[in-house]
C-alpha positions as CSV (number, residue, x, y, z in Angstrom):
1,X,97.4,-122.3,-177.9
2,X,96.4,-119.4,-176.0
3,X,93.8,-120.2,-173.3
4,X,90.5,-118.5,-173.5
5,X,89.8,-116.4,-170.5
6,X,86.9,-117.5,-168.3
7,X,84.2,-115.1,-167.3
8,X,84.0,-114.8,-163.6
9,X,81.3,-112.2,-163.2
10,X,81.3,-109.2,-161.0
11,X,83.6,-109.5,-157.9
12,X,81.7,-110.5,-154.8
13,X,82.7,-108.3,-151.9
14,X,82.7,-110.3,-148.6
15,X,80.9,-108.6,-145.7
16,X,83.2,-107.1,-143.1
17,X,83.2,-108.8,-139.8
18,X,83.9,-105.4,-138.1
19,X,81.1,-103.3,-136.6
20,X,81.0,-99.6,-136.1
21,X,82.3,-98.7,-132.6
22,X,78.9,-97.2,-131.6
23,X,76.9,-100.4,-132.2
24,X,76.5,-103.7,-130.4
25,X,74.6,-107.0,-131.6
26,X,71.4,-107.8,-129.9
27,X,71.8,-109.6,-126.6
28,X,70.6,-112.9,-127.9
29,X,73.5,-113.1,-130.4
30,X,76.3,-112.2,-127.9
31,X,77.6,-115.8,-127.5
32,X,81.1,-116.7,-126.8
33,X,83.0,-117.0,-130.0
34,X,84.2,-120.5,-129.4
35,X,80.8,-121.7,-128.6
36,X,81.9,-123.5,-125.4
37,X,80.2,-123.6,-122.1
38,X,82.1,-120.6,-120.8
39,X,81.9,-117.2,-122.5
40,X,84.9,-116.3,-124.6
41,X,84.0,-112.5,-124.4
42,X,84.8,-110.2,-121.6
43,X,81.1,-108.6,-122.1
44,X,79.3,-109.3,-118.9
45,X,76.1,-109.7,-121.0
46,X,77.7,-112.3,-123.2
47,X,75.9,-115.9,-123.2
48,X,77.7,-119.0,-122.9
49,X,76.6,-122.1,-124.9
50,X,74.2,-123.3,-122.2
51,X,72.6,-120.1,-121.5
52,X,72.3,-119.4,-125.2
53,X,70.5,-122.9,-125.7
54,X,68.1,-121.9,-122.8
55,X,67.3,-118.5,-124.3
56,X,66.7,-120.1,-127.7
57,X,64.2,-122.6,-126.2
58,X,62.2,-119.8,-124.6
59,X,62.2,-117.8,-127.9
60,X,60.8,-120.9,-129.6
61,X,58.2,-121.9,-127.0
62,X,54.7,-120.7,-127.2
63,X,53.8,-121.9,-123.8
64,X,55.5,-122.1,-120.4
65,X,58.3,-124.5,-119.9
66,X,58.9,-126.5,-116.8
67,X,62.5,-126.5,-115.5
68,X,62.6,-130.2,-116.3
69,X,61.6,-129.5,-119.9
70,X,64.3,-126.7,-120.1
71,X,66.9,-129.0,-118.9
72,X,65.8,-131.6,-121.5
73,X,65.8,-129.4,-124.5
74,X,69.0,-127.4,-123.6
75,X,71.1,-130.5,-122.8
76,X,71.4,-129.4,-119.1
77,X,72.4,-131.8,-116.1
78,X,69.0,-131.4,-114.3
79,X,66.2,-129.0,-113.3
80,X,68.3,-127.3,-110.7
81,X,70.8,-126.2,-113.3
82,X,68.0,-125.0,-115.5
83,X,66.4,-122.8,-112.6
84,X,69.9,-121.4,-112.0
85,X,70.5,-120.5,-115.7
86,X,66.8,-119.0,-115.9
87,X,67.7,-116.8,-113.0
88,X,70.9,-115.6,-114.6
89,X,68.9,-114.9,-117.8
90,X,66.5,-112.9,-116.1
91,X,69.2,-110.8,-114.4
92,X,70.8,-110.3,-117.9
93,X,67.5,-109.0,-119.2
94,X,67.3,-106.6,-116.5
95,X,70.8,-105.4,-116.8
96,X,70.5,-105.0,-120.5
97,X,67.2,-103.2,-120.2
98,X,65.6,-105.4,-123.0
99,X,61.9,-105.4,-123.9
100,X,61.7,-109.1,-122.6
101,X,61.3,-110.7,-119.1
102,X,60.9,-114.3,-117.8
103,X,57.8,-115.0,-115.7
104,X,56.7,-118.1,-113.8
105,X,53.3,-119.1,-115.3
106,X,51.3,-122.3,-115.2
107,X,54.1,-124.3,-113.5
108,X,56.8,-123.2,-115.9
109,X,58.8,-120.3,-117.2
110,X,57.8,-118.1,-120.1
111,X,59.4,-115.4,-122.2
112,X,57.3,-112.4,-122.4
113,X,57.3,-108.7,-123.4
114,X,57.3,-106.1,-120.6
115,X,53.8,-104.7,-119.8
116,X,55.1,-101.1,-120.7
117,X,55.3,-102.1,-124.4
118,X,51.8,-103.6,-124.5
119,X,50.2,-100.6,-126.1
120,X,52.5,-100.7,-129.0
121,X,52.4,-104.4,-129.3
122,X,48.6,-104.2,-129.7
123,X,49.1,-102.4,-133.0
124,X,50.5,-105.8,-134.4
125,X,47.7,-107.9,-133.3
126,X,44.7,-108.8,-135.4
127,X,41.2,-108.8,-134.1
128,X,40.1,-112.0,-132.5
129,X,43.4,-112.8,-130.9
130,X,42.6,-111.1,-127.5
131,X,40.8,-113.3,-124.9
132,X,37.4,-111.4,-124.5
133,X,35.0,-112.7,-122.0
134,X,31.5,-111.5,-121.2
135,X,30.7,-110.6,-117.5
136,X,28.7,-113.8,-117.2
137,X,31.7,-115.8,-118.6
138,X,34.0,-114.1,-116.1
139,X,31.7,-114.8,-113.2
140,X,31.2,-118.4,-114.0
141,X,35.0,-118.8,-114.6
142,X,35.7,-117.3,-111.2
143,X,33.3,-119.6,-109.5
144,X,35.0,-122.6,-111.1
145,X,38.5,-121.4,-110.4
146,X,37.8,-120.9,-106.5
147,X,35.5,-124.0,-106.0
148,X,36.9,-126.5,-108.4
149,X,36.3,-129.4,-108.9
150,X,32.5,-128.8,-109.1
151,X,29.5,-129.8,-111.2
152,X,27.6,-127.6,-113.6
153,X,24.6,-127.6,-111.0
154,X,26.9,-126.3,-108.2
155,X,28.0,-123.5,-110.5
156,X,24.4,-122.6,-111.1
157,X,23.5,-122.9,-107.4
158,X,26.2,-120.2,-106.8
159,X,25.3,-117.9,-109.6
160,X,21.5,-118.4,-109.5
161,X,21.1,-118.7,-113.2
162,X,21.6,-121.6,-115.9
163,X,25.1,-121.6,-117.3
164,X,25.1,-124.5,-119.9
165,X,26.2,-122.2,-122.7
166,X,28.6,-120.2,-120.7
167,X,30.4,-123.4,-119.5
168,X,30.5,-124.6,-123.2
169,X,32.0,-121.4,-124.3
170,X,34.8,-121.5,-121.6
171,X,35.5,-125.0,-122.7
172,X,35.8,-123.9,-126.3
173,X,38.3,-121.2,-125.3
174,X,40.3,-123.8,-123.4
175,X,39.9,-122.2,-120.0
176,X,37.8,-124.9,-118.4
177,X,38.0,-128.8,-118.8
178,X,36.2,-131.7,-117.4
179,X,38.2,-133.2,-114.6
180,X,36.2,-136.2,-113.8
181,X,32.8,-137.3,-112.5
182,X,30.9,-136.7,-109.1
183,X,30.0,-139.8,-107.3
184,X,26.3,-138.7,-106.7
185,X,23.3,-140.1,-108.6
186,X,23.8,-139.7,-112.3
187,X,27.5,-139.1,-112.0
188,X,27.6,-135.6,-113.3
189,X,30.6,-134.2,-114.8
190,X,33.0,-132.0,-112.5
191,X,34.8,-129.0,-114.0
192,X,38.1,-127.3,-113.4
193,X,40.4,-124.9,-114.9
194,X,43.1,-125.5,-117.4
195,X,46.8,-124.7,-117.8
196,X,45.7,-122.1,-120.3
197,X,43.6,-120.5,-117.6
198,X,46.7,-120.0,-115.5
199,X,48.8,-118.7,-118.4
200,X,45.9,-116.3,-119.7
201,X,45.6,-114.7,-116.2
202,X,49.3,-114.7,-115.4
203,X,49.2,-117.1,-112.6
204,X,51.8,-119.9,-111.8
205,X,49.4,-122.0,-109.7
206,X,45.8,-121.8,-108.2
207,X,47.4,-120.6,-104.9
208,X,48.3,-117.4,-106.7
209,X,44.6,-116.5,-107.0
210,X,43.8,-113.4,-104.9
211,X,42.2,-114.0,-101.7
212,X,38.4,-113.6,-101.9
213,X,38.4,-111.2,-99.0
214,X,40.8,-108.8,-100.8
215,X,38.7,-108.5,-103.9
216,X,36.7,-105.3,-104.4
217,X,33.0,-105.5,-104.5
218,X,31.2,-104.0,-107.5
219,X,29.3,-100.8,-106.9
C-alpha cells in the first residue's frame, strides 16, 4: 500500500546568524557568546555576564539603585564590586558614544539619557508628566530643603506668608514629607524633603545643594 504524502506547508526559512559587515548590534546585546563572567568576544565594548546583569538592572529600574542593591539583583559579591562594574559601564557608554549615561542620584545610581537629547525626548512625553511648580512652591521647597527639619510655622516665618496649601501640594507631588514632630507645645509636625526631591533635581545628597552665597539674587 502506497503511503499518502503528508502536507508540510511552505518551507520555513531559518534566519541567518550572519550580519552585514557594516552593522553591529546595540551595545546592550554585545554579550560574550558563552555567557560566562569573562567576555568571549575580542570587542572591547563587549559585556561579560556580570556587567550585562548590572546593565539590565539599570534598564529595568525606574529609580536610583544603591550599590548594595545592584550587587543583590545582579548576583555580585558586594557593593564594592558593584561600584567597580558601574564605573566600567560608564566608561563603555562614553567610549561607545551612546545616548545613555549613569549618574549618582538620591544615594544611588540611575541610567539616564544624556541632556543633549532632551529636546527630542520631550516629543514623546505627554502633558502632565513634567514636574511643574509655581514660584511660591519653589520658594517653599527651597526653604524646606535648606533648613529641614522645620515646622510649617517656621517656613511661614521665613516666607512671610501662609503656606498650608503650598506644603500640601509639595507633599502630594512626593517632594516633601513629614519627618517627625517638634518638641514644642502642641508638637507640630516637622517637614523635610524626600528621595524623589533629590532624584528630580539631580542631587545625590543634600550636601550637593548649591551654597546659598553662590545663588543669584532675582532682579
